[in-house]
C-alpha angles and dihedrals in degrees: 000000000000125000122249108246115215121240091244091054091049090050092052092045089053089053090052095046093103087055092056101034131059111336119236126241093266091052092049092049090049092051092047090051092051092047089052091054091048090051089051088054091051089051090052090048092052089049091053093047093049098042100029132228091314086090089064129068092245117113139166092286102036097042094164129050140143092344095062090043090056091047093053092045097049092045089050096055090045091056090045090055090049093049094046097045094041094048093046090050096048095046093042091230104204096222097044100097100086096046108029093082090053090052091049093051091047088055100052098037092050090048090055095048103037099065091051089072089061088059089055089060092056115092097199110043089170087071095051092108089063087075089067097038100042103018115140119220088215089068118092087215089063090050088054094050092050093045095048092047090051091047093052091049094048095045092049090054092047092049092048092051092050090049096048098089093048092047089053090049091051090049091055096041099104098184093057107118103214133128118281092248090060090053090049090048092052090047093051095045093048089067092209094302109167102165099253117164091251093050091049093049093051094044092049092051094046092047092050090051092049092047090056091046093048091053092050094045092049092054093045095046096050090045088054089051090052091049090057085068101035097051089065124083094233114131110253093024104058096087134131093215097054092102098059090032091060094044093051091046091049095054090042093056091042092058088054092052090046092053092048091050090048090053094047096049092041089058098039099047097027094240095162093131092052104035101044136173088268091066093050092048094047094049088042090057089052088050091050093052091048090049089058092050092045091050091050094051092045092050092048092048097052097035093059091047093049096043094045090061094205112167097240093045091049089052091052093048090048090055091048094052097040105039103019102031099127093042088051092050092048095047102041103028110028092033090055104034099044096065091045091053099041097046096039094055110068094207091058093046096101129133092249095049093045090051093048089049090051091054090051090049092051092051093043093052092049089051089047090058090048091053090050094053111032106040090047092055089046089059103055120205091223113050116240127209101224108055100170110162094242090062099041105036123067131208125166118245129220089265092059094044093047090050088049090052089047091055092051090047090050090052091052092043094052090046091051093048093046093053090053090061102038133026115267086221124051103253097184101042101086094049089046093051092051093051092042090058090052092051091048092052091048091049091049091049090047 
């Protein structure tokens, strides 16, 4: 028995047919370009494996660099996507339909790419299985592995449940011109869903449960990541507010990525009537509030270090203001004040200005992670005798930057491929919400 697809769902599926069917020349060129960047990243990875970590800027003192910065950043935007999509689902936000799928895809794709940068920091990948065999639960690294694995599993289930209705609609959309294997794939993934009242009730309940779990897991996992830093005695890391500081920064950067993705897909697929100025303004307001919180936590973090006048903290602040002054200003001043100004002034609250602000926020938050990792490792807690610049100072090499570019290209490539299999906007959600309200009224009357 096949489900009856509503006229509105059929209309939206027809609008998305170019997305599912044969890609145009521009799409093919874009995919080839992304594949080329990914292959460059693979070449850099092979170079690092063959020649060792000497090809990177990491040394005995600065043992982490661009790789760990990318890991923290990608994990941050993944948790932001989970928090935004889960919260919008639970609270039934009326304007969520056009953007919640984008947030869900950001979550899972970032979760798949982020942990790979940890592997790049490991010198002996052939001993990676020792982490499972001999891992100690007392180690914060083991907490992180368990937390990230749980998060990936939970987010995959949540994404699949949110896709189920659209997959069933694609299965029943007869005029869709796709290969037979795609039709069989839709049929298998739909799991016999036909949209009966009982199926809807069970799917709604299961999705609500997973949304709540995803929100909780996201907060816990990113707090665990923050604790890996804060349980050390390193200046700049040993802080009691690192947990909430990381969570706020994660959601803040994630809103920037969400706005940028909204703008890109709005332009590519001409979704002006679905992703409107209202959506940009609403997400922009969220970004503005998070900017205020992020600015407060940043001010508290550096004020206490400066005012305490401890020797190690003074050394770190000296490095920040001498060697990383402009990066510090960009990250913690421009990256905080620009959203507050643009969103607070109605005349500046345009789609273009909000998108430009989002790009600045994304760059500022990446720089913020860099300033958390590198300057701290350049100011060791235990003084060392030989302080030659090559051992103390860090600068990323071409291998690290190419692998960074490869990670960004992989993110865009996975996003592009995903949106060729499923709609970037939930096509079945609005019809479902209307019918769900009717069922709820009938149950209350009964």
